[in-house]
C-alpha positions in Angstrom: 0.1 -0.3 -0.1 1.8 3.3 -1.0 2.0 5.6 2.0 0.8 9.1 1.6 3.5 11.8 2.6 2.8 15.1 3.6 5.0 18.2 4.1 4.9 20.6 7.1 6.5 24.2 7.3 6.9 26.0 10.4 6.8 30.1 9.5 5.5 31.5 12.5 8.9 33.1 14.0 9.7 36.7 13.7 13.1 36.2 12.4 14.3 39.6 12.3 18.0 39.2 13.3 18.8 39.2 9.5 17.4 42.7 9.3 15.1 44.0 6.4 12.5 45.3 8.4 10.3 42.2 8.2 10.2 38.6 8.9 13.2 37.1 7.3 10.9 34.0 5.7 8.9 37.0 3.7 12.2 38.6 2.5 12.9 38.1 -1.3 15.5 36.1 -2.8 16.2 35.7 -6.4 12.8 36.9 -7.3 10.7 35.0 -4.5 10.2 34.8 -0.9 12.4 32.8 1.4 9.0 31.0 2.0 8.0 30.4 -1.2 11.6 28.6 -2.4 10.9 26.4 1.0 7.5 25.4 0.2 8.2 24.9 -3.9 11.3 22.8 -2.7 9.0 20.4 -0.8 5.9 20.6 -3.5 8.7 19.7 -6.3 8.9 16.1 -4.6 6.4 13.8 -6.4 5.6 11.8 -3.1 4.7 14.9 -1.2 0.7 14.8 -1.5 0.1 18.0 0.4 1.8 20.7 2.4 0.9 22.8 5.5 1.8 26.0 6.5 2.1 27.4 10.1 2.4 31.2 10.4 2.3 34.3 12.8 -1.4 35.5 12.9 0.4 39.2 12.1 1.7 37.8 8.7 -1.4 37.1 6.9 -0.9 39.3 4.1 2.8 38.7 3.7 1.9 35.1 3.6 -1.0 35.4 1.0 1.2 37.2 -1.3 4.1 34.7 -0.9 2.2 31.6 -1.8 0.0 33.2 -4.2 -0.9 30.3 -6.8 0.8 27.7 -4.8 -1.6 24.1 -3.7 -1.1 24.4 -0.1 -3.6 24.0 2.8 -5.4 26.3 4.1 -3.0 28.4 6.5 -3.1 28.2 10.4 -1.6 30.1 13.3 1.4 29.0 15.7 1.5 29.3 19.0 4.1 31.0 21.7 6.9 28.2 20.8 7.9 26.5 18.2 6.5 23.3 19.9 3.1 24.7 19.7 3.5 25.8 16.3 4.3 22.1 14.8 1.3 20.9 17.0 -1.1 22.9 15.3 0.1 22.2 12.3 -0.2 18.2 13.0 -3.6 18.9 13.7 -4.1 20.4 10.9 -2.8 17.5 8.6 -5.0 15.0 10.9 -8.0 15.6 8.5 -5.7 14.4 5.6 -4.5 11.1 7.5 -1.1 11.1 6.2 1.2 8.1 6.8 4.4 10.4 7.2 5.4 14.0 7.7 8.6 16.0 6.9 8.4 18.9 8.9 10.7 22.0 7.5 12.1 25.3 8.3 10.7 28.0 6.4 14.4 29.5 6.7 15.6 26.7 4.8 14.9 27.6 0.8 17.6 25.7 -1.1 16.3 22.1 -0.1 17.6 19.7 -2.7 15.5 16.8 -3.7 17.7 14.3 -3.2 17.9 15.4 0.9 14.0 14.5 0.7 14.9 11.1 -1.0 17.5 9.9 1.7 14.9 10.9 4.8 11.6 8.7 2.9 14.6 6.0 2.1 15.3 6.0 5.8 11.8 6.2 6.7 10.7 2.5 5.3 12.5 1.0 8.4 12.2 4.0 11.2 9.9 6.1 12.8 11.9 9.4 12.6 14.9 10.8 10.4 16.8 13.4 10.3 19.1 14.7 7.6 22.7 15.8 9.0 26.1 16.8 8.0 29.2 15.5 9.9 31.2 18.1 11.7 34.4 18.2 10.2 36.1 21.6 11.8 38.2 21.3 14.8 36.0 22.2 17.8 37.2 24.6 20.5 35.8 25.3 24.2 36.3 29.0 25.3 35.1 32.7 25.9 37.1 35.1 24.1 40.1 33.0 24.0 40.4 29.4 23.4 40.2 26.9 26.4 40.5 23.6 25.5 39.4 21.2 22.4 36.4 19.2 21.7 36.3 16.0 20.3 34.3 15.8 17.5 33.7 12.4 16.9 30.0 11.4 16.4 28.9 15.1 16.1 26.2 16.0 13.5 25.2 19.4 12.3 21.2 18.8 12.3 19.2 20.0 9.3 15.5 19.7 8.2 13.2 18.6 6.9 13.1 16.0 9.5 10.8 12.8 8.8 8.4 11.3 11.2 5.6 8.6 11.1 2.8 11.0 11.7 0.9 9.0 14.2 4.0 8.7 16.4 5.3 12.5 16.1 1.8 13.7 16.8 1.5 11.6 20.2 4.4 13.0 21.0 3.8 16.5 20.8 0.3 16.0 22.3 2.3 14.4 25.6 5.1 16.6 25.4 5.5 18.5 28.9 7.8 21.1 27.8 9.0 22.6 24.5 12.0 21.4 22.4 14.5 22.9 20.5 13.4 20.8 17.4 11.3 17.5 16.6 14.1 15.7 16.8 15.1 16.6 20.1 11.4 15.8 21.4 11.4 12.7 19.6 14.5 11.7 21.9 12.6 13.0 25.1 9.9 10.5 24.3 12.5 7.5 23.5 12.1 7.7 19.7 14.9 6.0 17.8 16.1 8.6 15.1 18.1 7.5 12.1 20.6 9.7 10.5 20.7 10.5 6.8 23.0 12.5 4.6 21.9 15.9 4.5 23.5 18.9 1.9 25.7 22.0 2.1 23.2 23.3 -0.5 20.2 23.3 2.4 21.6 25.7 5.2 19.7 27.6 7.1 19.5 31.3 6.4 20.1 33.3 9.9 22.2 36.3 9.1 22.8 39.1 6.8 25.6 36.9 5.1 23.4 34.0 4.5 21.0 36.1 2.4 23.7 36.9 0.2 24.9 33.3 0.1 21.6 32.1 -1.1 21.2 34.9 -3.5 24.4 33.8 -5.5 23.6 30.2 -5.0 19.7 30.5 -6.3 21.2 33.2 -9.3 23.9 31.0 -10.4 22.1 28.0 -10.7 22.5 26.1 -14.5 19.5 24.3 -15.2 19.5 23.2 -18.8 17.1 20.7 -20.9 18.0 18.8 -24.1 15.7 17.4 -26.8 16.4 14.0 -28.7 14.8 12.5 -31.5 15.6 9.4 -33.5 14.0 6.7 -36.4 14.7 3.4 -36.8 13.1 1.1 -40.0 12.1 -2.5 -39.3 14.0 -5.3 -40.8 14.7 -8.9 -40.1 14.5 -10.1 -36.7 12.5 -11.2 -33.8 12.4 -8.8 -31.3 13.2 -4.8 -30.9 15.5 -3.4 -28.4 13.9 -0.4 -26.7 15.5 1.3 -23.8 17.3 -1.9 -23.1 14.9 -4.2 -23.1 14.4 -6.9 -25.9 10.5 -7.2 -26.9 9.2 -9.9 -29.2 8.1 -8.8 -32.4 7.7 -10.1 -35.8 10.8 -7.7 -36.9 13.7 -6.3 -35.5 14.7 -2.7 -36.2 17.5 -2.0 -38.7 20.7 0.4 -37.6 24.5 0.2 -37.4 24.5 -0.5 -33.6 21.4 -2.4 -31.7 19.0 0.5 -33.1 17.8 0.7 -29.7 15.8 4.0 -31.1 14.5 5.2 -27.5 17.9 4.9 -25.8 19.3 6.8 -28.8 16.8 9.7 -28.3 17.4 9.9 -24.9 21.7 9.9 -25.2 20.7 12.9 -27.9 18.9 14.6 -25.4 22.0 14.3 -23.1 24.4 15.6 -25.5 22.0 18.4 -26.3 21.6 19.8 -23.2 25.4 19.7 -22.8 25.7 21.3 -26.3 28.2 18.7 -27.1 26.7 17.5 -30.7 24.8 14.2 -31.2 25.5 10.5 -30.6 26.7 10.3 -34.4 29.6 12.8 -33.6 30.5 10.5 -30.6 30.0 6.8 -31.9 30.3 7.5 -35.9 27.9 5.0 -37.9 30.6 4.6 -40.3 33.4 3.0 -37.6 33.0 -0.4 -37.6 33.6 -0.9 -33.7 30.1 0.4 -33.0 28.7 -2.4 -35.4 25.9 -4.3 -33.6 27.0 -2.1 -30.1 24.6 -2.4 -26.9 23.2 1.5 -27.0 23.8 1.3 -23.2 27.5 2.1 -23.9 26.1 5.7 -25.8 23.8 6.2 -22.9 26.7 5.5 -20.2 29.2 7.6 -21.8 26.5 10.5 -22.3 26.1 10.2 -18.5 30.0 10.3 -17.7 29.9 13.7 -19.5 27.2 14.9 -17.4 29.5 14.0 -14.2 32.6 15.2 -15.9 30.8 19.1 -16.7 29.9 19.2 -13.2 26.3 18.9 -13.8 23.5 16.1 -12.1 21.1 14.6 -14.7 17.7 15.2 -12.8 15.1 13.8 -15.1 14.3 11.7 -18.1 11.5 11.7 -19.9 11.1 9.5 -23.3 8.1 8.7 -25.8 8.2 5.6 -28.0 6.1 6.3 -31.2 4.9 3.0 -33.1 1.6 1.2 -33.9 3.4 -2.1 -32.8 4.7 -3.7 -30.7 2.7 -2.8 -27.4 5.0 -0.8 -25.3 2.4 -0.4 -21.9 3.3 -4.0 -20.5 7.3 -3.4 -20.9 7.3 0.1 -19.4 8.3 -0.9 -16.3 11.5 -2.9 -17.4 12.5 -0.1 -19.5 12.4 2.3 -16.8 14.4 0.2 -14.5 16.9 -0.7 -17.1 17.2 3.1 -17.7 17.7 3.7 -13.8 20.3 1.0 -13.7 22.3 2.7 -16.4 22.0 6.0 -15.5 21.7 5.9 -11.5 18.4 8.1 -11.3 15.7 6.9 -9.3 12.4 5.3 -10.7 10.4 8.7 -10.2 12.9 10.5 -12.6 12.3 8.4 -15.3 9.4 8.6 -17.6 8.8 6.0 -20.6 5.6 6.1 -22.3 4.0 5.4 -25.7 1.6 6.8 -28.5 0.6 6.1 -32.1 0.5 8.0 -35.1 -3.1 7.2 -35.5 -1.8 5.3 -38.6 -0.5 8.0 -40.3 3.0 8.3 -41.7 5.8 5.7 -41.5 4.9 4.8 -38.0 1.4 4.5 -38.7 2.1 2.1 -41.7 4.0 -0.1 -39.8 7.4 0.7 -40.9 9.6 1.4 -38.3 10.0 3.0 -34.8 10.4 6.5 -33.6 11.4 7.9 -30.4 11.7 11.6 -28.8 13.1 12.3 -25.6 13.4 15.4 -22.9 16.0 15.3 -20.4 17.1 17.8 -17.4 20.4 18.5 -16.4 21.0 20.7 -13.1 24.4 22.6 -12.0 24.5 24.8 -8.8 
């Protein structure tokens, strides 16, 4: 049974230390408020079904402007402490009956999706999890002058979102007799085990003026690229076609210098296109005998390698196969799994779908198969 996952953003604090004259969650970075960046980061994850935001009752006008157009639940007002605000948000989420909740600070606007993925993986076998970064700098205790070093073994810097089994954390907040610094601290007070997952340096909390400058730089310097690919192969002799690395029984094969995997060729071209590094024919010329009958996974692996070498991350693949026959639907899951194996992407970032051309054109006449693909690369 699929788990229902909700997000909860705590945005009821005053946050004036960084200046600006308004709470920091409503200050603008790279054209959007800090709160909106944080909300969009959670909403961008396909597993998060709804999002509850808790605000200070004096900030309603600021909140409306910050979240205009976002698919969020009706806002609720926080209490005197962070714990009070979280409990208010959890109670508001009860009606949507989530299995899991991710509780996030509004002041962390650069949340990578991978941090969420890590949390959700950990929560499959744990009631609670927190993203952390290991303390690597030397630690010293002192007041104006260094007094003594501190051992940094097993010390971690905690981040948000912090993930929980919904009923477990709601019960913990309802039974709590004193406020806690964060939800992990409360969970530990209640004896709940909390797993450590991998956080991100990008996921820093905005506290000072310098943090605003850093966030502005990171958000404006982000390099997001989209590439498109298209390929066609005619039917020829054979008993199967290879699409996205999967052999599908058919009355014909596909003609081509390599294994003629038209779908994988389209994806590979899309990646090279996003990198502005030519196309598959330039990297693997069809007149070069070493590629005769080659497994097209070799081509895709090279494209993925170039992504890493250029400092990008392959973020998403969408491939559409155009043909009358064979039927693609029964094999789409296997194709996605094969593409995930080659690229290192998770399945929720790979789409393989099919359509016909309504019996029009060469694909409609059953003369071959076409494929088109779009890929997204991110570098920040």
